[in-house]
Backbone bond lengths (Angstrom), bond angles and torsions (degrees), N, CA, C in turn:
res aa  C-N    CA-C-N  psi(-1)  N-CA   C-N-CA  omega(-1)  CA-C   N-CA-C  phi
1 M - - - 1.410 - - 1.562 108.22 -
2 K 1.284 113.57 143.04 1.464 120.93 178.47 1.531 108.21 -103.43
3 K 1.326 112.69 152.04 1.463 118.41 179.76 1.554 108.16 -137.55
4 C 1.346 116.79 137.84 1.416 120.91 174.55 1.510 110.07 -63.79
5 S 1.329 118.66 129.66 1.440 120.14 -173.99 1.517 111.64 -70.59
6 R 1.348 120.04 -24.71 1.459 121.66 -179.78 1.518 112.24 -86.64
7 C 1.278 119.80 -58.42 1.452 123.83 -172.15 1.571 115.39 -98.04
8 K 1.287 114.50 -8.39 1.461 122.44 177.38 1.540 115.57 70.47
9 T 1.377 115.95 18.72 1.511 119.31 174.67 1.456 106.63 -62.35
10 V 1.334 117.05 136.64 1.494 123.57 -175.83 1.507 108.71 -100.18
11 Y 1.293 116.14 134.69 1.496 123.85 177.68 1.493 111.11 -119.17
12 C 1.312 114.76 152.73 1.501 120.77 179.47 1.514 112.88 -74.54
13 S 1.330 115.81 -23.95 1.490 118.82 -175.97 1.537 109.93 -160.11
14 P 1.283 118.47 160.79 1.447 122.02 176.74 1.549 109.78 -60.07
15 H 1.316 118.16 -35.36 1.483 123.72 179.85 1.557 108.43 -63.12
16 C 1.303 117.53 -45.19 1.453 122.38 178.02 1.517 112.06 -61.08
17 Q 1.333 113.81 -45.92 1.454 119.11 178.01 1.538 111.86 -59.39
18 Q 1.301 117.97 -44.36 1.484 122.11 179.33 1.521 111.83 -64.63
19 E 1.327 117.12 -41.74 1.463 121.01 177.23 1.526 110.36 -62.04
20 H 1.288 118.17 -44.87 1.485 122.15 179.64 1.508 110.89 -63.24
21 W 1.353 117.76 -43.86 1.437 122.93 177.18 1.524 110.72 -56.14
22 N 1.336 116.91 -48.78 1.444 123.58 -178.36 1.520 112.14 -68.02
23 S 1.338 118.37 -23.29 1.479 119.29 -178.08 1.510 112.19 -96.47
24 G 1.327 118.88 10.52 1.434 120.72 170.49 1.495 117.93 127.76
25 H 1.337 118.04 0.68 1.474 120.26 179.76 1.494 112.35 -59.55
26 K 1.316 117.53 -32.87 1.468 123.25 -178.11 1.514 108.76 -57.85
27 K 1.352 119.13 -39.63 1.449 123.14 -178.70 1.555 112.25 -74.11
28 M 1.321 117.38 -29.93 1.480 122.19 -177.92 1.495 114.87 -92.41
29 C 1.342 117.34 -16.50 1.466 121.76 -168.37 1.548 112.81 -55.57
30 K 1.319 119.31 -45.61 1.461 122.71 -178.08 1.542 109.14 -64.90
31 K 1.344 119.52 -41.60 1.438 124.81 -179.07 1.509 108.56 -62.87
32 I 1.356 116.86 -44.33 1.457 120.29 179.70 1.529 110.96 -65.07
33 Q 1.336 117.83 -38.37 1.434 121.58 178.68 1.533 109.78 -63.96
34 R 1.347 116.75 -47.62 1.445 120.56 -179.11 1.536 113.84 -62.71
35 A 1.348 115.14 -28.45 1.447 119.56 -178.85 1.550 112.38 -81.10
36 G 1.319 115.42 -8.66 1.455 118.38 178.11 1.521 113.92 104.32
37 G 1.297 118.85 14.22 1.447 123.58 179.24 1.545 110.68 117.31
38 A 1.301 114.22 170.96 1.472 122.00 -176.98 1.572 111.48 -62.21
39 E 1.308 116.52 -44.48 1.441 118.79 -179.61 1.511 113.37 -62.63
40 Q 1.243 119.13 -44.63 1.476 123.60 179.55 1.535 110.15 -68.94
41 F 1.330 115.93 -40.98 1.499 121.43 179.89 1.548 109.89 -58.11
42 H 1.312 117.04 -49.03 1.456 122.64 -177.21 1.551 110.11 -74.24
43 A 1.313 119.33 -31.48 1.479 120.30 177.71 1.544 108.35 -68.65
44 A 1.311 118.97 -40.13 1.453 120.67 179.99 1.521 109.92 -64.72
45 A 1.308 118.47 -39.70 1.445 121.15 177.86 1.525 111.62 -64.89
46 K 1.305 117.93 -42.15 1.457 121.34 177.74 1.533 112.14 -64.43
47 S 1.331 116.41 -36.87 1.438 120.82 178.82 1.511 110.84 -63.74
48 K 1.321 116.86 -44.80 1.472 121.10 178.68 1.548 109.42 -62.49
49 E 1.316 116.99 -41.86 1.481 119.44 -179.57 1.552 108.66 -62.40
50 A 1.328 117.79 -43.51 1.457 121.29 -179.59 1.521 112.29 -63.16
51 S 1.350 116.09 -40.00 1.430 120.22 178.31 1.497 112.62 -65.84
52 D 1.357 115.99 -42.95 1.446 120.57 178.37 1.536 111.56 -64.07
53 A 1.360 116.54 -36.98 1.430 119.34 178.52 1.515 113.33 -67.68
54 A 1.369 115.14 -33.87 1.488 119.93 177.18 1.516 111.08 -68.15
55 V 1.299 115.30 -38.91 1.499 119.01 178.82 1.545 108.91 -65.69
56 A 1.315 115.33 -44.07 1.463 118.44 -178.77 1.531 110.85 -65.65
57 S 1.324 117.76 -35.19 1.438 121.52 179.39 1.543 110.68 -67.09
58 C 1.296 115.19 -39.54 1.445 119.83 178.44 1.570 110.12 -63.37
59 A 1.294 114.32 -43.41 1.472 120.64 -179.94 1.565 109.71 -63.98
60 A 1.305 116.52 -40.85 1.515 121.11 -179.38 1.526 110.96 -68.95
61 E 1.332 116.76 -30.58 1.492 120.53 179.91 1.535 111.59 -83.17
62 G 1.285 118.51 1.12 1.447 121.82 175.70 1.529 113.13 76.51
63 V 1.327 117.00 32.86 1.416 119.60 175.01 1.556 109.47 -60.81
64 P 1.338 119.17 133.71 1.424 121.56 -177.78 1.570 111.38 -53.28
65 Q 1.330 112.16 141.86 1.512 117.89 -177.30 1.502 113.73 -62.73
66 D 1.360 120.25 -21.33 1.443 119.75 178.75 1.521 112.23 -96.49
67 A 1.353 115.29 9.75 1.460 118.56 176.97 1.535 111.82 -71.35
68 E 1.313 116.34 158.21 1.414 120.93 177.95 1.560 109.70 -105.88
69 C 1.329 116.80 133.79 1.446 123.05 179.26 1.523 108.48 -66.49
70 F 1.358 116.00 129.47 1.462 118.90 -179.99 1.522 111.71 -74.45
71 I 1.276 119.27 -13.09 1.466 122.21 -179.57 1.512 111.63 -86.95
72 C 1.341 115.42 -55.21 1.454 118.49 -175.23 1.563 115.62 -107.54
73 K 1.361 114.01 -1.85 1.463 121.45 179.59 1.526 113.86 61.01
74 T 1.354 116.52 24.87 1.406 123.12 177.57 1.520 109.58 -98.44
75 S 1.308 118.08 142.83 1.443 120.98 177.08 1.540 110.78 -63.19
76 I 1.276 118.88 132.12 1.434 122.19 179.58 1.526 110.66 -56.05
77 N 1.315 115.61 -33.64 1.439 122.37 -178.55 1.525 112.65 -65.90
78 S 1.301 119.02 -28.22 1.482 123.13 -177.65 1.542 111.71 -90.28
79 M 1.320 118.42 -5.91 1.481 120.02 -176.82 1.517 109.61 -76.18
80 P 1.355 115.07 138.33 1.476 119.23 178.96 1.532 110.81 -62.75
81 R 1.268 116.58 146.27 1.456 122.31 178.50 1.539 109.74 -102.11
82 S 1.293 116.68 140.39 1.448 120.49 179.01 1.534 109.94 -82.68
83 S 1.280 117.26 171.37 1.514 121.46 179.17 1.505 110.94 -64.27
84 E 1.361 119.64 -14.40 1.459 122.22 176.67 1.501 111.73 -83.86
85 G 1.322 115.50 -2.42 1.511 118.30 -177.74 1.487 115.86 82.80
86 I 1.271 120.21 10.38 1.500 123.79 176.73 1.469 109.95 -91.36
């Protein structure tokens, strides 16, 4: 198994590592390293996606604007709206 020397991402083969590097790993490597490795980097991204989806779901269900989000404890009214109006 091959491992990126900077961020420690694990690859099944040198060929896989080279393909990943050529497809953009070079640009993401420092971000992955700062996040604590590939697993933590991708877990944090998925967590943000899930939180954003929950907020959008509440808005779509007509949760009152003065309600408090049970995830982040922020008022729904103070949350930024996307260009889609959610």
